[in-house]
KOLTILO-600040 format. One record per residue (C-alpha): residue number from 1; residue in one letter; x, y, z. Coordinates in steps of 0.05 Angstrom, whole numbers. Layout:
BEGIN
{NUM, "a", {X, Y, Z}}
...
END
This chain:
BEGIN
{1, "x", {1911, 1733, 937}}
{2, "x", {1915, 1770, 1004}}
{3, "x", {1856, 1761, 1052}}
{4, "x", {1836, 1781, 1122}}
{5, "x", {1814, 1722, 1164}}
{6, "x", {1747, 1731, 1198}}
{7, "x", {1754, 1668, 1242}}
{8, "x", {1809, 1624, 1268}}
{9, "x", {1825, 1572, 1214}}
{10, "x", {1866, 1512, 1233}}
{11, "x", {1933, 1508, 1195}}
{12, "x", {1921, 1577, 1164}}
{13, "x", {1918, 1630, 1218}}
{14, "x", {1880, 1667, 1271}}
{15, "x", {1824, 1717, 1266}}
{16, "x", {1844, 1786, 1239}}
{17, "x", {1909, 1762, 1209}}
{18, "x", {1927, 1780, 1137}}
{19, "x", {1946, 1718, 1097}}
{20, "x", {1967, 1702, 1026}}
{21, "x", {1925, 1645, 998}}
{22, "x", {1913, 1614, 930}}
{23, "x", {1859, 1650, 889}}
{24, "x", {1817, 1587, 881}}
{25, "x", {1820, 1571, 956}}
{26, "x", {1796, 1641, 972}}
{27, "x", {1740, 1643, 921}}
{28, "x", {1716, 1571, 928}}
{29, "x", {1724, 1560, 1003}}
{30, "x", {1740, 1621, 1046}}
{31, "x", {1692, 1672, 1015}}
{32, "x", {1630, 1628, 1009}}
{33, "x", {1637, 1605, 1082}}
{34, "x", {1650, 1676, 1104}}
{35, "x", {1717, 1656, 1135}}
{36, "x", {1755, 1713, 1101}}
{37, "x", {1748, 1776, 1059}}
{38, "x", {1792, 1803, 1004}}
{39, "x", {1838, 1860, 1024}}
{40, "x", {1817, 1929, 1003}}
{41, "x", {1841, 1996, 1028}}
{42, "x", {1777, 2006, 1068}}
{43, "x", {1779, 1936, 1099}}
{44, "x", {1852, 1945, 1118}}
{45, "x", {1837, 2011, 1154}}
{46, "x", {1777, 1979, 1188}}
{47, "x", {1822, 1922, 1212}}
{48, "x", {1875, 1970, 1239}}
{49, "x", {1821, 2011, 1275}}
{50, "x", {1790, 1947, 1306}}
{51, "x", {1859, 1921, 1328}}
{52, "x", {1876, 1989, 1360}}
{53, "x", {1810, 1988, 1398}}
{54, "x", {1825, 1916, 1421}}
{55, "x", {1894, 1937, 1445}}
{56, "x", {1866, 1996, 1484}}
{57, "x", {1813, 1952, 1516}}
{58, "x", {1865, 1899, 1534}}
{59, "x", {1909, 1953, 1567}}
{60, "x", {1850, 1979, 1608}}
{61, "x", {1832, 1908, 1628}}
{62, "x", {1905, 1893, 1647}}
{63, "x", {1906, 1956, 1691}}
{64, "x", {1842, 1935, 1727}}
{65, "x", {1869, 1864, 1737}}
{66, "x", {1935, 1890, 1764}}
{67, "x", {1897, 1934, 1813}}
{68, "x", {1855, 1875, 1836}}
{69, "x", {1919, 1832, 1846}}
{70, "x", {1950, 1887, 1889}}
{71, "x", {1887, 1891, 1933}}
{72, "x", {1880, 1816, 1942}}
{73, "x", {1954, 1796, 1949}}
{74, "x", {1969, 1773, 2020}}
{75, "x", {1896, 1776, 2042}}
{76, "x", {1877, 1729, 2098}}
{77, "x", {1809, 1695, 2095}}
{78, "x", {1778, 1657, 2154}}
{79, "x", {1730, 1601, 2139}}
{80, "x", {1692, 1571, 2199}}
{81, "x", {1674, 1497, 2191}}
{82, "x", {1640, 1444, 2232}}
{83, "x", {1686, 1391, 2261}}
{84, "x", {1673, 1326, 2297}}
{85, "x", {1701, 1308, 2366}}
{86, "x", {1766, 1281, 2337}}
{87, "x", {1779, 1346, 2299}}
{88, "x", {1761, 1322, 2229}}
{89, "x", {1720, 1366, 2182}}
{90, "x", {1650, 1344, 2165}}
{91, "x", {1660, 1372, 2094}}
{92, "x", {1723, 1392, 2057}}
{93, "x", {1735, 1466, 2041}}
{94, "x", {1740, 1475, 1966}}
{95, "x", {1742, 1532, 1916}}
{96, "x", {1667, 1546, 1925}}
{97, "x", {1674, 1562, 2000}}
{98, "x", {1737, 1603, 1988}}
{99, "x", {1701, 1642, 1933}}
{100, "x", {1642, 1656, 1980}}
{101, "x", {1690, 1679, 2035}}
{102, "x", {1723, 1727, 1986}}
{103, "x", {1655, 1753, 1964}}
{104, "x", {1642, 1769, 2037}}
{105, "x", {1705, 1812, 2036}}
{106, "x", {1682, 1848, 1973}}
{107, "x", {1721, 1810, 1919}}
{108, "x", {1683, 1777, 1862}}
{109, "x", {1727, 1716, 1849}}
{110, "x", {1700, 1657, 1810}}
{111, "x", {1714, 1587, 1838}}
{112, "x", {1749, 1570, 1772}}
{113, "x", {1802, 1623, 1788}}
{114, "x", {1820, 1590, 1854}}
{115, "x", {1879, 1542, 1848}}
{116, "x", {1886, 1495, 1906}}
{117, "x", {1955, 1462, 1902}}
{118, "x", {1924, 1393, 1911}}
{119, "x", {1857, 1366, 1937}}
{120, "x", {1807, 1408, 1977}}
{121, "x", {1827, 1429, 2047}}
{122, "x", {1808, 1373, 2095}}
{123, "x", {1838, 1396, 2161}}
{124, "x", {1837, 1456, 2207}}
{125, "x", {1894, 1505, 2198}}
{126, "x", {1925, 1556, 2150}}
{127, "x", {1938, 1543, 2077}}
{128, "x", {1966, 1586, 2021}}
{129, "x", {1921, 1589, 1960}}
{130, "x", {1935, 1618, 1891}}
{131, "x", {1883, 1661, 1856}}
{132, "x", {1893, 1662, 1780}}
{133, "x", {1875, 1723, 1739}}
{134, "x", {1874, 1738, 1665}}
{135, "x", {1939, 1759, 1631}}
{136, "x", {1977, 1706, 1671}}
{137, "x", {1974, 1744, 1736}}
{138, "x", {1968, 1710, 1804}}
{139, "x", {1957, 1730, 1876}}
{140, "x", {1970, 1688, 1938}}
{141, "x", {1923, 1690, 1997}}
{142, "x", {1921, 1655, 2064}}
{143, "x", {1861, 1613, 2079}}
{144, "x", {1851, 1598, 2153}}
{145, "x", {1803, 1541, 2167}}
{146, "x", {1777, 1546, 2238}}
{147, "x", {1728, 1506, 2281}}
{148, "x", {1658, 1536, 2281}}
{149, "x", {1637, 1560, 2350}}
END
């Protein structure tokens, strides 16, 4: 029996896939738990319509993300920090501070998107930081940590 999966099912398939399953498996397990529906002409058209809408939405989102990457690529952000007399930072600069500095420049970047190559920044100077976006896109920015005046 052919069914349309309504959820991801381990070892069977992902949501919205059409799969061939045993009749008993469909009637006794998939249908009662509302994990799948039997294929009908109407359900197939509904699935095609929903997948087309998802594709259009993904294309729009990809365009918006690409535009954001172009704007942010190569951006330089300056973060003033307090330092002691020997030049050490009182507190390390992490994704949260970088995110706040980017918000100050008009970019809404979550701290989870900021990929520091290793630990937080613990010294004054410039550092290249990667910002990760959906669809596998990345932008590199320069973070300049300076002594607070």
